[in-house]
C-alpha positions, 0 to 999 in steps of 0.5 A, a space after each residue: 500500500 502506498 505511504 499516502 494511503 497508509 498515512 490517510 488510514 492512520 489519520 482516520 484511526 487517530 480522528 476516530 480515537 479523538 472523537 470517540 467515534 465508531 465506524 460502521 460500514 455496509 457490505 457494499 462499501 469499497 474494500 478499503 473502507 470495510 478494512 478500516 471499519 469497526 463493524 461490517 455488516 448488513 442493514 440488520 446488523 448495522 441497526 443493532 450496532 448503531 443502537 448499542 454503541 457507546 461512542 459519541 459519534 457514529 460515522 456511517 459508511 453506507 447510504 443516507 437512509 442507513 445513517 438516518 436509521 442510526 440517528 433514529 435510535 441515537 437521537 443524542 449522538 452525532 451521526 455523520 456520513 462521508 457523502 451526503 449525496 449517497 442515496 438509494 434507488 429504493 428510497 427514491 422509489 417511495 417518497 414519504 408524501 406519496 405513501 402518506 397520500 396513498 394510505 389516506 386514499 385507502 384508509 378503509 383498507 386499514 393496511 398493516 404497513 411493512 417497510 423494508 429498511 431501504 426507505 426514508 425516515 418519513 416512510 418509516 414513520 408511516 409504517 407499522 414495522 420495519 424489516 430487512 432482507 434478513 428478517 423479512 420472512 419472520 416479520 411478515 409471519 408475525 403480522 396480524 392475520 386480520 389485516 391486509 399487508 402493504 409491503 414497501 418499497 421493494 416489489 422483488 423482495 416482497 414477491 420473494 417473501 410472499 413465496 416463502 410465507 404464503 401471505 398475500 401482500 400488496 406491493 409498492 412498485 419499487 426496486 433496487 436498480 443494481 439488483 434488477 440489472 442481473 438477468 437470467 441470460 447473464 447468470 446462465 452465461 456465467 453458469 455455462 463457464 462454471 457448470 459445477 458452481 452454486 448460485 447464491 442471490 439476493 432477494 432484491 433480484 427479479 424472480 427470473 434470477 431467483 429461480 436460477 439460484 441454489 440459495 436466495 438470502 440476505 448478504 449476511 446469510 451469504 457469508 455462512 452459505 459460502 463458508 459451508 458450501 460443498 463446492 469451490 465455485 460460487 456465483 454471488 449475485 449481489 452488489 460487488 462490494 460483498 465480494 470483498 468480505 466474502 473473500 476474507 471469510 471464505 478464502 478457500 472458495 472461488 467467489 465469482 461476481 454475478 455479471 449483468 448484461 453490461 459488465 462483469 459485476 454490479 456496482 451501486 453508484 451510491 455506495 461507491 460515492 464514499 471514499 477514505 478521503 471523504 471518511 477522513 474529512 467527515 470525521 475531522 469536521 463532523 460533517 455532513 451530519 444527519 438531522 431529523 425533525 423530532 416528530 418524524 424521528 420519534 414516529 420512525 423509532 417505534 417500528 424500528 424498535 419493533 423490528 429489533 424486538 421481533 428479530 431476536 
C-alpha cells in the first residue's frame, strides 16, 4: 500500500480515537473502507450496532437512509456520513408524501404497513414495522392475520417473501436498480463457464434470477452459505462490494461476481460515492451530519424498535 494511503488510514484511526467515534460500514462499501471499519455488516446488523454503541459519534459508511436509521435510535449522538449525496434507488422509489397520500386514499383498507429498511425516515414513520432482507420472512409471519399487508418499497423482495410465507401482500412498485440489472441470460452465461458452481442471490433480484439460484438470502446469510458450501465455485449475485468480505471469510472458495448484461459485476453508484478521503474529512469536521425533525424521528423509532424486538 502506498505511504499516502497508509498515512490517510492512520489519520482516520487517530480522528476516530479523538472523537470517540465508531465506524460502521455496509457490505457494499469499497474494500478499503470495510478494512478500516469497526463493524461490517448488513442493514440488520448495522441497526443493532448503531443502537448499542457507546461512542459519541457514529460515522456511517453506507447510504443516507442507513445513517438516518442510526440517528433514529441515537437521537443524542452525532451521526455523520462521508457523502451526503449517497442515496438509494429504493428510497427514491417511495417518497414519504406519496405513501402518506396513498394510505389516506385507502384508509378503509386499514393496511398493516411493512417497510423494508431501504426507505426514508418519513416512510418509516408511516409504517407499522420495519424489516430487512434478513428478517423479512419472520416479520411478515408475525403480522396480524386480520389485516391486509402493504409491503414497501421493494416489489422483488416482497414477491420473494410472499413465496416463502404464503401471505398475500400488496406491493409498492419499487426496486433496487443494481439488483434488477442481473438477468437470467447473464447468470446462465456465467453458469455455462462454471457448470459445477452454486448460485447464491439476493432477494432484491427479479424472480427470473431467483429461480436460477441454489440459495436466495440476505448478504449476511451469504457469508455462512459460502463458508459451508460443498463446492469451490460460487456465483454471488449481489452488489460487488460483498465480494470483498466474502473473500476474507471464505478464502478457500472461488467467489465469482454475478455479471449483468453490461459488465462483469454490479456496482451501486451510491455506495461507491464514499471514499477514505471523504471518511477522513467527515470525521475531522463532523460533517455532513444527519438531522431529523423530532416528530418524524420519534414516529420512525417505534417500528424500528419493533423490528429489533421481533428479530431476536
